N, C-alpha and C positions, 0 to 999 in steps of 0.2 A: 487649523490644527485638528479640529474635530473630525474632518473627513479623513485625515491621515491616521488618526487614532482608530477610527472605525474600520478603515481598510486593514490596518495591522491586526486588530481584533478578529476580523472576519477571516483573514489569512491563517492565523493561528488556529482558529476554531475549525476551519475547513481541513487544515492539515491533520489535526487530531482525529477528525471524523474519517478521513481517508485511511489513516493508520489503523483505526478501530475496525473499519470494514476489511482491510487487508488481513488483519488478525483473525477476524471471523471467517473469512474465506479460507485461510490456511487451516484453521481448526476443522472446518467442514471437510475439506479435501483430505486431511489426515485421517479423520474418523471414517470417511468413506473407504479410504485405502486400507485402514486397519480392519475394517469389517470384512473385506474380501480381497486379500492380497493377490489372488489369482486373476482378478478382473483387470484387464489391460487398460480399460477406460479410467478406472480409479487411479491406477498408477500414473497414467499420462496426466490426469488432472492434478495430482499432487506435485508432479515434477514441474508443471507449468506454473503452479501457484507459489511454490516454495521460494522462487527468486524474485517475486514481485516486490517485496519490501525493499530489497537492495536496489532494484531498478527504479522504484519510486524515489528513493533517497538520492540516487545518482542524478535523476532528472531535476529534482527540486534544487539540489546543490548547484548544478550547472545553470539553472534558471536564475538562482539568486546571485551567482557570481557574475552573470552577464549584466546584471543591474548595476554593478559597480564599475564597469568599464565603459 
């Protein structure tokens, strides 16, 4: 049981860390875009980053569901 509890804890901890990093990345990209909206690189960066949380959630949900079947 100890190993299972440790794995569960590490999974939750890692998930929170990934979500925190995704938030920081979005904040950075948004600030870069807001600083100079005429810069195409900043706009592209923001567009790439803004869907990452949903993509991460979709992948983790699919991964979790596959464990049940």
